[in-house]
N, CA and C atoms as an extended XYZ file, in Angstrom:
327
Properties=species:S:1:pos:R:3:atomname:S:1:resname:S:1:resid:I:1 pbc="F F F"
N        21.276        6.301        8.400 N   MET     1
C        20.717        6.585        9.306 CA  MET     1
C        19.402        7.871        8.502 C   MET     1
N        19.976        8.418        7.918 N   LEU     2
C        19.014        9.727        7.260 CA  LEU     2
C        18.259        9.081        6.229 C   LEU     2
N        18.968        8.191        5.396 N   PHE     3
C        18.310        7.421        4.300 CA  PHE     3
C        17.190        6.563        4.865 C   PHE     3
N        17.488        5.890        5.849 N   GLN     4
C        16.831        4.904        6.212 CA  GLN     4
C        15.242        5.422        6.755 C   GLN     4
N        15.826        6.838        7.457 N   ASN     5
C        14.426        7.355        7.932 CA  ASN     5
C        13.520        8.095        6.701 C   ASN     5
N        14.265        8.481        5.767 N   LEU     6
C        13.539        8.737        4.655 CA  LEU     6
C        12.821        7.962        4.115 C   LEU     6
N        13.774        6.660        3.537 N   ALA     7
C        12.845        5.511        3.171 CA  ALA     7
C        11.852        5.004        3.578 C   ALA     7
N        11.557        4.882        5.194 N   LEU     8
C        10.837        4.247        6.240 CA  LEU     8
C         9.487        5.512        6.014 C   LEU     8
N         9.897        6.838        5.940 N   THR     9
C         8.679        8.059        5.847 CA  THR     9
C         8.113        7.815        4.614 C   THR     9
N         8.692        7.834        3.244 N   PHE    10
C         8.176        7.303        1.910 CA  PHE    10
C         7.599        6.081        1.993 C   PHE    10
N         7.749        5.111        2.378 N   GLY    11
C         7.138        3.807        2.496 CA  GLY    11
C         5.610        4.105        3.244 C   GLY    11
N         5.691        4.725        4.132 N   GLN    12
C         4.596        4.865        5.343 CA  GLN    12
C         3.749        6.016        4.312 C   GLN    12
N         3.904        6.854        3.943 N   TRP    13
C         3.254        7.499        2.952 CA  TRP    13
C         2.533        6.717        1.744 C   TRP    13
N         3.327        5.974        1.132 N   LEU    14
C         2.753        5.276        0.136 CA  LEU    14
C         1.862        4.001        0.613 C   LEU    14
N         1.921        3.480        1.660 N   LYS    15
C         1.026        2.299        1.957 CA  LYS    15
C        -0.110        2.450        1.930 C   LYS    15
N        -0.957        3.377        2.343 N   PRO    16
C        -2.706        3.777        1.908 CA  PRO    16
C        -2.740        3.360        0.477 C   PRO    16
N        -1.949        3.892       -0.454 N   TYR    17
C        -2.171        4.105       -1.811 CA  TYR    17
C        -1.747        2.563       -2.438 C   TYR    17
N        -1.295        1.537       -1.785 N   LEU    18
C        -0.640        0.557       -2.291 CA  LEU    18
C        -1.635        0.101       -3.386 C   LEU    18
N        -2.508       -0.446       -3.179 N   TYR    19
C        -3.704       -0.913       -4.035 CA  TYR    19
C        -3.745       -0.506       -5.260 C   TYR    19
N        -3.392        1.248       -5.262 N   ASN    20
C        -3.947        1.883       -6.544 CA  ASN    20
C        -2.469        1.763       -7.493 C   ASN    20
N        -1.430        1.900       -6.277 N   ILE    21
C        -0.015        1.726       -7.349 CA  ILE    21
C        -0.087        0.337       -7.898 C   ILE    21
N        -0.707       -0.597       -7.370 N   ALA    22
C        -0.316       -1.986       -8.003 CA  ALA    22
C        -1.391       -2.155       -8.905 C   ALA    22
N        -2.556       -1.342       -9.125 N   LEU    23
C        -3.586       -1.459       -9.961 CA  LEU    23
C        -2.851       -0.843      -11.138 C   LEU    23
N        -2.079        0.438      -10.974 N   LEU    24
C        -1.380        1.282      -12.256 CA  LEU    24
C        -0.414        0.313      -12.811 C   LEU    24
N         0.424       -0.427      -11.889 N   LEU    25
C         1.426       -1.014      -12.359 CA  LEU    25
C         0.742       -2.244      -13.473 C   LEU    25
N        -0.501       -2.871      -12.949 N   VAL    26
C        -0.819       -3.867      -13.773 CA  VAL    26
C        -1.615       -3.405      -14.855 C   VAL    26
N        -2.327       -2.352      -14.858 N   VAL    27
C        -2.956       -1.468      -16.109 CA  VAL    27
C        -1.720       -1.226      -16.904 C   VAL    27
N        -0.747       -0.790      -16.739 N   CYS    28
C         0.588       -0.247      -17.476 CA  CYS    28
C         1.048       -1.875      -18.200 C   CYS    28
N         1.247       -2.921      -17.302 N   LEU    29
C         1.693       -3.946      -18.041 CA  LEU    29
C         0.861       -4.430      -18.936 C   LEU    29
N        -0.583       -4.534      -18.732 N   VAL    30
C        -1.398       -5.115      -19.538 CA  VAL    30
C        -1.593       -4.141      -20.752 C   VAL    30
N        -1.458       -3.003      -20.738 N   SER    31
C        -1.327       -2.081      -21.741 CA  SER    31
C        -0.298       -2.243      -22.885 C   SER    31
N         0.906       -2.613      -22.381 N   LEU    32
C         2.221       -3.108      -22.886 CA  LEU    32
C         1.887       -4.278      -23.836 C   LEU    32
N         1.407       -5.382      -23.227 N   TYR    33
C         1.000       -6.469      -24.180 CA  TYR    33
C        -0.449       -6.585      -24.869 C   TYR    33
N        -1.153       -5.605      -24.578 N   ALA    34
C        -2.458       -5.750      -25.234 CA  ALA    34
C        -2.628       -6.076      -26.623 C   ALA    34
N        -1.644       -5.192      -27.469 N   ASN    35
C        -1.522       -5.371      -28.801 CA  ASN    35
C        -1.498       -6.807      -29.417 C   ASN    35
N        -0.176       -7.515      -28.900 N   GLU    36
C         0.356       -8.581      -29.198 CA  GLU    36
C        -0.917       -9.582      -28.795 C   GLU    36
N        -1.612       -9.821      -27.635 N   ILE    37
C        -2.865      -10.473      -27.506 CA  ILE    37
C        -3.875      -10.281      -28.498 C   ILE    37
N        -4.104       -8.963      -28.922 N   ILE    38
C        -5.453       -8.790      -30.141 CA  ILE    38
C        -4.908       -9.295      -31.021 C   ILE    38
N        -3.702       -9.042      -31.538 N   LYS    39
C        -3.203       -9.626      -32.852 CA  LYS    39
C        -3.425      -11.046      -32.730 C   LYS    39
N        -2.908      -11.640      -31.852 N   THR    40
C        -2.888      -13.129      -31.748 CA  THR    40
C        -4.449      -13.702      -31.888 C   THR    40
N        -5.369      -13.114      -31.123 N   THR    41
C        -6.819      -13.303      -31.447 CA  THR    41
C        -7.383      -13.182      -32.485 C   THR    41
N        -7.166      -11.802      -33.353 N   LYS    42
C        -7.377      -11.734      -34.913 CA  LYS    42
C        -7.292      -13.075      -35.548 C   LYS    42
N        -5.863      -13.331      -35.525 N   ARG    43
C        -5.546      -14.477      -36.215 CA  ARG    43
C        -6.432      -15.831      -36.027 C   ARG    43
N        -6.854      -16.113      -34.846 N   PHE    44
C        -7.610      -17.129      -34.564 CA  PHE    44
C        -9.333      -16.977      -35.065 C   PHE    44
N        -9.558      -16.041      -35.091 N   VAL    45
C       -11.331      -15.500      -35.499 CA  VAL    45
C       -11.255      -14.833      -36.669 C   VAL    45
N       -10.272      -14.341      -37.402 N   ALA    46
C       -10.091      -13.570      -38.630 CA  ALA    46
C       -11.594      -14.116      -39.680 C   ALA    46
N       -11.364      -15.293      -40.026 N   ARG    47
C       -12.210      -15.648      -40.956 CA  ARG    47
C       -13.913      -16.168      -40.381 C   ARG    47
N       -13.938      -16.051      -39.328 N   ARG    48
C       -15.176      -16.585      -38.538 CA  ARG    48
C       -16.346      -15.471      -38.844 C   ARG    48
N       -17.477      -15.809      -38.154 N   HIS    49
C       -18.491      -14.671      -38.544 CA  HIS    49
C       -18.734      -13.778      -37.668 C   HIS    49
N       -18.963      -12.739      -38.115 N   PHE    50
C       -19.088      -11.356      -37.294 CA  PHE    50
C       -19.602      -11.483      -35.865 C   PHE    50
N       -20.539      -12.249      -35.598 N   ILE    51
C       -20.764      -12.336      -34.478 CA  ILE    51
C       -19.929      -13.229      -33.525 C   ILE    51
N       -19.335      -14.068      -34.022 N   VAL    52
C       -18.290      -14.745      -33.367 CA  VAL    52
C       -17.028      -13.481      -32.871 C   VAL    52
N       -16.618      -13.093      -34.137 N   ARG    53
C       -15.652      -12.167      -33.625 CA  ARG    53
C       -15.786      -10.928      -32.664 C   ARG    53
N       -17.176      -10.495      -32.762 N   VAL    54
C       -17.588       -9.700      -31.844 CA  VAL    54
C       -17.477      -10.255      -30.087 C   VAL    54
N       -18.101      -11.373      -30.331 N   CYS    55
C       -17.952      -12.184      -28.687 CA  CYS    55
C       -16.425      -12.508      -28.351 C   CYS    55
N       -15.800      -12.721      -28.983 N   VAL    56
C       -14.382      -13.379      -28.564 CA  VAL    56
C       -13.715      -11.668      -28.408 C   VAL    56
N       -14.089      -10.872      -29.053 N   PHE    57
C       -13.271       -9.608      -28.780 CA  PHE    57
C       -13.650       -8.832      -27.291 C   PHE    57
N       -15.105       -9.335      -27.126 N   VAL    58
C       -15.608       -8.808      -25.782 CA  VAL    58
C       -14.989       -9.619      -24.822 C   VAL    58
N       -14.809      -11.138      -25.070 N   LEU    59
C       -14.558      -12.060      -24.077 CA  LEU    59
C       -13.253      -11.802      -23.777 C   LEU    59
N       -12.108      -11.546      -24.748 N   VAL    60
C       -10.645      -11.367      -24.491 CA  VAL    60
C       -10.459       -9.765      -23.835 C   VAL    60
N       -11.133       -8.857      -24.598 N   THR    61
C       -10.440       -7.550      -23.918 CA  THR    61
C       -11.361       -7.255      -22.924 C   THR    61
N       -12.774       -7.153      -22.740 N   GLY    62
C       -13.474       -7.070      -21.702 CA  GLY    62
C       -13.253       -7.964      -20.572 C   GLY    62
N       -13.536       -9.151      -20.433 N   PHE    63
C       -13.376      -10.306      -19.296 CA  PHE    63
C       -11.845      -10.697      -19.343 C   PHE    63
N       -11.344      -10.826      -20.263 N   GLY    64
C        -9.851      -11.354      -19.996 CA  GLY    64
C        -9.293      -10.341      -19.170 C   GLY    64
N        -8.998       -9.322      -19.782 N   PHE    65
C        -8.371       -8.000      -19.278 CA  PHE    65
C        -8.619       -7.705      -18.337 C   PHE    65
N       -10.063       -7.607      -18.249 N   GLY    66
C       -10.527       -7.118      -16.732 CA  GLY    66
C       -10.441       -8.260      -15.554 C   GLY    66
N       -10.276       -9.582      -16.075 N   LEU    67
C       -10.188      -10.633      -14.924 CA  LEU    67
C        -8.602      -10.603      -14.588 C   LEU    67
N        -7.820      -10.256      -15.648 N   LEU    68
C        -6.422      -10.331      -15.538 CA  LEU    68
C        -6.199       -9.367      -14.441 C   LEU    68
N        -6.791       -7.717      -14.618 N   VAL    69
C        -6.688       -6.785      -13.509 CA  VAL    69
C        -6.859       -7.079      -12.251 C   VAL    69
N        -8.185       -7.258      -11.992 N   VAL    70
C        -8.799       -7.757      -10.844 CA  VAL    70
C        -8.048       -9.008      -10.228 C   VAL    70
N        -7.634       -9.922      -10.472 N   PHE    71
C        -6.888      -10.666      -10.140 CA  PHE    71
C        -5.534      -10.574       -9.748 C   PHE    71
N        -4.689      -10.016      -10.415 N   VAL    72
C        -3.153       -9.781      -10.591 CA  VAL    72
C        -3.187       -8.581       -9.438 C   VAL    72
N        -3.733       -7.528       -9.430 N   THR    73
C        -3.567       -6.455       -8.539 CA  THR    73
C        -3.132       -6.919       -7.135 C   THR    73
N        -4.075       -7.527       -6.634 N   PRO    74
C        -3.691       -7.755       -4.994 CA  PRO    74
C        -2.375       -8.558       -4.963 C   PRO    74
N        -2.249       -9.439       -5.932 N   LEU    75
C        -0.882      -10.143       -6.050 CA  LEU    75
C         0.275       -9.086       -6.188 C   LEU    75
N         0.270       -8.252       -7.025 N   ILE    76
C         1.323       -7.158       -7.020 CA  ILE    76
C         1.549       -6.255       -5.790 C   ILE    76
N         0.456       -6.082       -5.314 N   SER    77
C        -0.063       -5.322       -4.009 CA  SER    77
C         1.035       -6.074       -2.933 C   SER    77
N         0.806       -7.339       -2.940 N   GLN    78
C         1.729       -8.211       -1.820 CA  GLN    78
C         2.812       -8.079       -2.246 C   GLN    78
N         3.036       -8.266       -3.594 N   LEU    79
C         4.596       -8.393       -3.692 CA  LEU    79
C         5.448       -7.336       -3.450 C   LEU    79
N         4.634       -5.998       -3.716 N   LEU    80
C         5.578       -4.872       -3.334 CA  LEU    80
C         5.817       -4.601       -1.813 C   LEU    80
N         5.055       -5.233       -1.051 N   MET    81
C         5.416       -5.215        0.442 CA  MET    81
C         6.293       -6.400        0.817 C   MET    81
N         7.025       -7.319       -0.288 N   PHE    82
C         7.617       -8.052        0.250 CA  PHE    82
C         8.786       -7.872        1.019 C   PHE    82
N         9.692       -6.714        0.587 N   PHE    83
C        10.589       -6.133        1.664 CA  PHE    83
C        10.190       -5.417        2.747 C   PHE    83
N         8.802       -5.122        2.992 N   GLY    84
C         8.483       -3.838        4.181 CA  GLY    84
C         7.989       -2.699        3.704 C   GLY    84
N         7.528       -1.888        4.405 N   THR    85
C         7.254       -0.777        4.505 CA  THR    85
C         8.764        0.210        4.304 C   THR    85
N         9.807       -0.271        4.613 N   ARG    86
C        11.046        0.804        4.411 CA  ARG    86
C        11.337        0.524        3.011 C   ARG    86
N        11.271       -0.418        2.621 N   TRP    87
C        11.554       -0.468        1.199 CA  TRP    87
C        10.622       -0.397        0.228 C   TRP    87
N         9.310        0.085        0.418 N   LEU    88
C         8.289        0.170       -0.348 CA  LEU    88
C         8.735        1.121       -1.296 C   LEU    88
N         8.821        2.222       -0.812 N   GLY    89
C         9.206        3.317       -1.858 CA  GLY    89
C        10.074        3.265       -3.087 C   GLY    89
N        11.029        2.466       -2.627 N   ILE    90
C        12.307        2.070       -3.478 CA  ILE    90
C        11.778        0.944       -4.507 C   ILE    90
N        11.073       -0.214       -4.059 N   THR    91
C        10.380       -1.158       -4.556 CA  THR    91
C         9.662       -0.294       -5.709 C   THR    91
N         8.791        0.546       -5.323 N   VAL    92
C         7.824        1.303       -6.155 CA  VAL    92
C         8.109        2.045       -7.349 C   VAL    92
N         9.376        2.547       -7.514 N   ILE    93
C        10.052        3.364       -8.179 CA  ILE    93
C        11.067        2.330       -8.921 C   ILE    93
N        11.317        1.075       -8.586 N   THR    94
C        12.023        0.317       -9.412 CA  THR    94
C        11.252       -0.473      -10.037 C   THR    94
N         9.767       -0.636       -9.727 N   ALA    95
C         8.988       -1.171      -10.707 CA  ALA    95
C         8.521       -0.376      -11.813 C   ALA    95
N         8.330        0.795      -11.401 N   PHE    96
C         8.013        1.820      -12.539 CA  PHE    96
C         9.417        1.898      -13.769 C   PHE    96
N        10.408        1.925      -13.140 N   ILE    97
C        11.712        2.168      -13.675 CA  ILE    97
C        11.732        0.616      -14.853 C   ILE    97
N        11.381       -0.226      -14.229 N   LEU    98
C        11.647       -1.645      -15.136 CA  LEU    98
C        10.358       -1.476      -16.333 C   LEU    98
N         9.308       -0.836      -15.947 N   LEU    99
C         8.029       -0.834      -16.702 CA  LEU    99
C         8.391        0.004      -17.991 C   LEU    99
N         9.008        1.082      -17.336 N   GLY   100
C         9.650        2.147      -18.558 CA  GLY   100
C        10.890        1.551      -19.539 C   GLY   100
N        11.411        0.540      -18.797 N   ILE   101
C        12.499        0.019      -19.780 CA  ILE   101
C        11.960       -0.956      -20.608 C   ILE   101
N        10.881       -1.704      -20.156 N   LEU   102
C        10.205       -2.583      -20.914 CA  LEU   102
C         9.596       -2.015      -22.084 C   LEU   102
N         8.677       -0.995      -21.576 N   ALA   103
C         8.380       -0.138      -22.629 CA  ALA   103
C         8.973        0.355      -23.846 C   ALA   103
N        10.133        0.939      -23.226 N   ASP   104
C        11.384        1.446      -24.210 CA  ASP   104
C        11.824        0.278      -25.423 C   ASP   104
N        11.822       -0.766      -24.589 N   ARG   105
C        12.516       -1.965      -25.677 CA  ARG   105
C        11.330       -2.459      -26.589 C   ARG   105
N        10.203       -2.349      -26.267 N   LYS   106
C         8.913       -2.529      -26.998 CA  LYS   106
C         8.639       -1.420      -27.871 C   LYS   106
N         9.282       -0.366      -27.764 N   ASN   107
C         9.011        0.852      -28.843 CA  ASN   107
C         7.669        1.370      -28.424 C   ASN   107
N         7.385        1.498      -27.156 N   GLN   108
C         6.009        1.954      -27.043 CA  GLN   108
C         6.297        3.490      -26.280 C   GLN   108
N         7.618        3.905      -26.455 N   LEU   109
C         7.809        5.250      -25.997 CA  LEU   109
C         7.903        6.172      -27.061 C   LEU   109
């Protein structure tokens, strides 16, 4: 009973910040994979003209990552609420732990 009350209180405390939490999760996830995406992009445009390389860089990093963050953040926000307010705190903590494990496996820590 005490655990359920604490979980519900913690979930209610986090709920107003859910979009910001989802944004943080998406940005962390993008930062984990940004290096691979940029390396792959470099391979395709390495021998192209300078202007083409700059335009592709702006498209991939500015618009690509930006649009990814803008469109995926609401989805992650909804996904975090899948189990309801009572489990929101545990879901958020679990998501950050999983990101930490992923970062460790990618030698980002």
